[in-house]
C-alpha positions, 0 to 999 in steps of 0.5 A: 788632900785630893779624894778619888771618885772611887773613893769618894763613891765609897765613902757615899755608900757608909755615909749616906745609905738608907737606914731602916734596919730594926735594933739590936734583936731584930737587926744581923750581926756578925762580920769576917776578919778575913776581909780587906775592906778597911787596911788601918791607919798608921798610928803610934801605938797607945800604951797601957800608961798613955791610957791611965795617964788620961784617965788621971788627968780627966775630961769629958767625953759623949757617949751615943748609946741607946742599951739601958745598962750603960746608965748605971756603967757610966756612974760606976765609972765616974765614981772610980775616976772623979776628974772625968764626966761622961755625958751619955746620950740616947741619939736613937735606937739603930737606924736612927743613931746610925743617921745622926752619926753620919750626919755629925760626920758629913757635917764634921761637927757633934761627932761623939766620942764614943758609939753604940754600932751593932756588928752588922752595921760596923764594917760600913762605918770601918770601910769609910775610915768613920771609926777609929781602928782600936789596934794602936789603943791596946785591942789586939791584947784583948784576944780570947776574952770574948766569944769567937762570934762577937771577937770576929764581928768586930774585926774588919780587914786587919783592923779592930774597930769596936770592943764587942758589948754583947752577943745574941747566940740563938737557942729555941725558947719555946711555950712548955705549956702548949708543947705538953698539952699537944704532945709535941717533942721539943724539936733537935733537927729542922725537920722535927721542928717543921714536923711540930709545925704540921702537927700543932697547927692541925690540933689547933688552927690558930696556933703556930710553931712560931711567926715569921713575916720576913726579917733579914736578920732572922733569915741571914742568921738561919744560913749562917747557921746552915753553914752557909757563906753566901757573902764574900768580901776582899776589900771593895770588891764584894759577892753575894750567891743565894743559890750556895748549899747553905741558903739552899738548905734553909729554903727547902725547909722554911718554903714548906712552912709557908707553903702549908701556913705553917707561920704566925702571920705576925711581925715581931715586936708588933702587938700581935706578936707579943698577945701570941706569945702570950696566949700560947699561939706562937709557941717558940722563938728562934732568937737571940740570947738577949730575948730573956729579959724581954719575955719577962717584962713584954710577955708577963702572961708566959711566966713559968710557961716557956723554957730554953733549949739548944737551937736546932740542928740541920743534920741529928747530932751537930751542935752548930748555932749562929748569932743574931743582935749585938753590939760593939762599942766604937770610937768614931775617927773624929773624936777628939780624946781617944785614949779617954774613950778607949779607957770607957769601952775597956771599963764598960766591955773588958773591965767592971762594966761588964759584970755591971751590965749581966746583973742588968740583964744583958748577955756577955760577949765575954768568956770569963762571965759566960764560964762563970759557974754564979752565970750558969747556975743563976735560976730564972723563976719566969722560966719554971727555975731553969738555969738558962744560961746554962743553955745560952752560954753553951750556945755561945760556943758553938757559933759556926766561924766563917760569916761575913756581912756585905760593907753595906749590910744596912743598906741591904737590910733596907730592901729585904721587904721589898725583894724577899719578903714578897715570898710571905704575900705572893707566890714569889718563892724564897729562892727566887726572892732571894735572887732580887734581893742579891742582884738588888744588892748587888747593883746597889755596891756597883753604883756605889763604887764597889767591884761586884762579881 
């Protein structure tokens, strides 16, 4: 069947962009079910009986994923369904796996049956019809199973292109020892946060309220929380407007912190970052709910010092947050055994596998686990016995709705440091950097066959 040049360009946008975004926590997430970027393909509906038959018949599926708790999920799944063999393969984290997956799709061989895809990257694969619409497999019946942010993030147009595996509602992680030492008030607004930043750095020039050297995921999440909607997507028509009010709320505040040299010049996940978190020279992190396990394993010197509070608000009394990180499990369209693959997705992300992953330290996207008193009342020794999940579960219910990402967000994020990043190293302002990011992203979109506005 012939393929139009426009369709070929759009396919190329989804399959050949430069993928350099960081994995899990440092990537973006979220997309809007209002976009019509990929209409679901017509296919016969699959019944629950069909899925059960696939389990009873058995067979082999290959799962590409880097998330560590899936190892136990696979073991438990195979024990429950002994006729099924699951080959769990770590084909790389984030960008590395996406490149391998794109190459396999282009080659027409070696495509896995299941793939982990972060929320911000999913629209790109959906647009190219590289991943299957799960509606025909019964995913539409799961409405209400997941919290709004992750559930929205797996929708593209009228289709459901993955099942949420975890979520990253944002909160304020802060070093209580530092706050007590310098008589800082735990900020409930961003203005209070900025005041704390100035007071802390004045008292100790080696200490900073937080770090930031420029990160696409953090920036878009902050704009999201501020009510910003810079991205519009209508099928293959896309728009970007970083002059809109939500974006300007963020840039007005954050530019003051940059100008005042009040942000630690340590890149997240670097040795300097870990050191700062451990010795108290980086006093807070505004980050996703997946962070506790990373602090416990990577910042052992901080045990007993850190606490968790709600994300500061743009207006006093507000109750808004945003997502930062998180992944789905998707089924590549070229997969040979979709019924068995969907059975694994449902086990891992809806049924018994969810609790297995929560017990392993994952932060769930499912409302049942988030509302479970056992989950909420868990005390964290690292955080001084605080019931951290109570704060994080509340944040999950307060994610601002209506956010969407570009269907080529993976590429857009890859040029963030070449545009917005200059605001951290030169006289370029954040607003000017965002305008440059906007122009470069739209130019790329137009080159790939999208209609830009």
